[in-house]
N, C-alpha and C positions, 0 to 999 in steps of 0.2 A: 560243380564249380569249385575252386579251391576255398578253404576257409582261412588261408593264409592272408595276412594284410600287414602293411608296413606299419600300421599301429601295434599291432600284436607282437610283432617282432621287437620292435624297438622297446615294448613294455618287458618282454622277455630278457632282453638285453641289459636291463636296469639292474639284474641281479649280477652281474658281471662288474667286480671291483677293479681299479687300476691297481696294480701291486703295490701293497705297502700303504694303501689309503681306504678309507670308507666310503668314497666316492665312486658312482658307477660310471662307465665308460659312455653312457648316452649324455649325462650331465657334463661330461667333460668335453663333449663335442667331436669325440674320437670315431663315431660312426658316420661315414661318408655316404655309403649308398647300401640301399637295399633292393634286388632284384629278386622278383618272385615269377617263376614259371610253371603254373599248375600247381604241384606239392613239393616242387624244389626250391630251393634258396640259396642264394649269393647274396653273402654281408662283404662290404669292403670297408677296413677300417684305416686310420692314418694315425701313426705315432712318431715322434721324434725322439729317439735314443739310440745310444750306441750299445746298450745291454742286450744282448740276444734273450736272456731269459725274460725280459718283458713280453715282447711279442709272441714269444712260445707260450706264455702262461694266458695272454689273452686270446689267442688262438684255440687252446685247449678249453678254457673256461667258456667260451661264447658257442663253439660247437656243442658243448654239453648242455648248455639249456636251451640250445635250438632244437637239437635232436629229441629234447623232452617234449617238444610241443606235439600233441595228438595229430598223426596221421600225416605227418611232415615225410616227404620225401628225402632226397639228396641233400647234404648241408655242406656248403663250401665257405669258409672265412677266409678272406683275402687281407692280408696287412700290407699297407704301404709304409715304409720304415724311412723317414725322412731325417736330413740332417743338414744343417747350412753348410758353406762352402770350407769354413775354418773348423773342420772337425779335429778335435784333439787327437794327437797320432799317439799319446803316451799310453793308451789303452786303458785309462781310466774312466769311470763311469760318466761324468758328464758329457753332454754332447759336444760342448765347445769351450775352449779356452778364452779367457778375457785378456785381451793385447796389452802386453806389458805388465802381466801381473805372473810370478813365478808359483805362488800357492794361494788357494783359496780355501778357507776354515769356515765351516759351518757351526754356530754355537747355537743349539738346540735344546728344548725342553719339552716333554709331554704336556707339561700343564704350566698356566700362569701362576706369578706369586713367587717363584723360586729364586727370584734374584738374577735371572739369566742375562738382562742387559747389564746389569752391575758386573756380573763376571766379564761380557764382553768388551766392555769399555776400559775396564782395568787390565784386562788380558791384551787388548791393543795397546794399552799404554806401557806395560811391561815389555812387549815385544818391541816397542819404539825404543826404550830405555836399553835394550838389549843391543842396539846398534843397526837395526834392519828399518827399511822403509814400509810403513803400514797404511792400510787404508781401513776404514770401518765403513759398512753400508749397513744402515738400519731397515730391513727388509720388513719390521712390522708396521706396516701401512697404517692400519687402524689405531695403533696404541704407540706411536713412536716416542722414545725416551732419551735416545743418544744426544740429540741437539740440546736437550736441557743438562745432560751430565757432561758435556763439554763447553757449556756457556755459550751455544751458538744459536739460540732460539730467535734472536733479532738479525743475524746475518743470512742473507738470501745468495744461493749460488748462481753464478753467472753463464750465460751461453754463448759459444761463438757463431760466427756467421753460418756455419755448417749443422747448427743445432747440437754441437758436443757440449755438454754439461761440464762447467767448471767446479769441481767439488770445493767446498768450504775446508780449510786447513785450520786447525787448532792444536796447538802444542806439537807440530810438526807430523799431526796425522791428518790424513785426507777424510773427509766426512760427507757422507750424503743422508740425509733424513728427511722424511715427510715433515717433521717438527719444524724444519726449517722454511717449508714452503707454506705452512698455515699457521694463522694466528693462534696463540694460545688457547682460546675458547671455541675455534673452528674444529669441528670434527671432518674426518673423512670419510664421507658419504659415497661408498662406492660398490658397485655390483661386482661379482666374481670376474667377469672379462677385464673390467677397468683395472682391477687391482693387479691381476696377471700382468697388463700393459703397463702399469706403472713400475712393478718390480722388474720388468723386461727393459724398462728406460734406465732404472737406478744401476742395473747391471752392465748394460750394452751402450748406453748413450753418456754415461760419465766418464771422464777421462781419469782412468785409473793408472796410466800407464806410470812405470818406473818404481813399482811396489815388489817388494819381496812378499809381503804377505796382505791379502784383503780379508779380513774377518767380517762375516755375515752374521748380523743379529736376527735370527729368524723369530717371527712369532712362535707362540706355544702350539702345540698340536701338530696334527699332520692334513693340512688343507692345500688350498689353492697356491698360496705362496711356496710352500715348500715344494710343492710338485712342479712349480716353474721353474725354481732353483734348480734341482735335480736333473730334469729335462734340459736346461739351458746351459748350465755351468759345470766344467770339469773341475770336480771339487779335490782337493788333496785329502779330504776326510772331513769329520764332523766330532764335535765335543758335546758330551751331553751333560747339562747342568741338573741338578736334583737336591733334594734336601734328604735327610736321612730317613723321614717316615715314610711308612708302608704306602700311602695314597699318592705321594710323588713319585715312588719308584715304579707302581704300577704304570703311571703313564709315561715315565722314562723309559719303560721296555718298549712301550710302543714306539716312542721315537726312534729308539736304536733298530728295530725290526724293521721300520720304515727304511733307513738307511742300507741295512744288510740286504734287503731285497733288491734295492737299484745299486748294488755294489759299490757303495760308497763306504771306505773303511770308518770305523769309530775309532777314533785316535785315544780315547780316554773317558773319563768320568771325572766331574768336579762336583764334589759334595759341598753346597753352600749352606750357609745357616748352620754349620756343622755343630757349634755349641756356643755359649754365651759366656764369657770372662766377666764376672761383676768386677766393677772398677773400684768398689768400695772395700771389698774385702779379697778379691782375687779368685774367689770360689768360681768353679766351673759348673754350669748348668747346661745339660743335653737337652733343651726344650723341646727339639723335633725328634729326639729319640738318639740311637749311636749305633755306627756300623754299618747303615745301611747301603751308603756309597760304595763301601769297600766289599760288601757282599755281592752289590750289582754289577762291580768291576770284575770281580771274581767269576761271575755267573757268563758273562761276555767274555771273558778271557782277554780283557783290556785292562791297562794300568788305572788304578786312582790317581790322577794327575796332582790333586791336592783337595784339602779339607779348609775351607774358608769359614773362620768364625762369624758370628752374628756380631755386626760391630755398629755402634753408634756413629763413630767417627767416618766410616765408610759412607754411611748413608748421607751425613751432613755434607761430606766433599762433593758427593753428586748432586746434590741440591744446590750447592754453590756453583756449580759449573766446571769444578776441576777434579777428574778422578784421584782417587787417595794416592794411588801410585805416584802421579804428578805432584800432588800438594805434599804429601809426607813421604818420600820416597824411602824412610829409613824406618817407617812405622811398621811392625809385626806383620800388619795385614799386608802392606806393600811387598814385603819380602816373600810372604806366601804366593802372592800373585806372580811375582819373578820367577820364584821355583816352579809354578805351574807353567809360565811361558817358557822356560829351560827346557821342560820335559817335553812340552810340545813341540819345539824346534827338534828335539831327537828324535821324537816319533814320525815328524813329516820327513827327516832327512833317512831315516831308515826304509821308509815307503818309497821314496826316490829313485 
């Protein structure tokens, strides 16, 4: 009698991680069928991707762990590759384009607390000021902050008769954030599948039409939401936000590695909280170290898009509900963000 069982097979497959992520293919729900015939084994996986390296890696790694089961005979791993009908024809990594959007840029970080949302908000503002149509989607479902930074916490998005969500518009930028759907004190208590669904709704059910750039403010790390984005959207590229200190750079490398594994180009590094200029004496203090962003950009062979100082006024502007780029367009920090936006547009146009 065969010692093989579906329980055993699934337990072994938990050792197979989705490329670029720490989560296994069983918990992601990619295992659709397990067939056992004596000592022989057939496993069927389903994955939505346009990147041929992903199913190749899943097939190789799955067969490796299954062949290691004592006494197993033949092993066959079949992968069903699915894609929605509007598959992007550009050859880029994401599976589908968002209708009416020319470029989708993910703003990511390996860890929290590096000011990623501040960078995303002001980068969107700088792009808008450069004359392009911009949207900003807050994909941090658990910790949304974009609605606060744009003064839109009391505004609720509307929906049409066909359930298309009309985004909020502030300062000429289309916005969508969980922060506009919840009260200030209400947490988003959601399990993984519900988070995935909410992310897909933000990307697919919101009317983003007419945009040159849609900026996605991703949560820190490499979890469910990031996987949903890279499997759902044809990204033009990603920007990695870090601080100069090594503990942030370690996690930034993980984020950049994730995008590399799913064939999304990293457009550059933004070093946030790069230094602090004392308003009293003009002294420069490198609180989190120096040069880390430049070294990481060199390692990745991508540009350092800009170094943003730690600035009280920038934080205060965001707390008041208007990014500093809009509130004080001539401020030195605003000029830094505008230069980053210019560099970003150059990089996107080079890759187009």
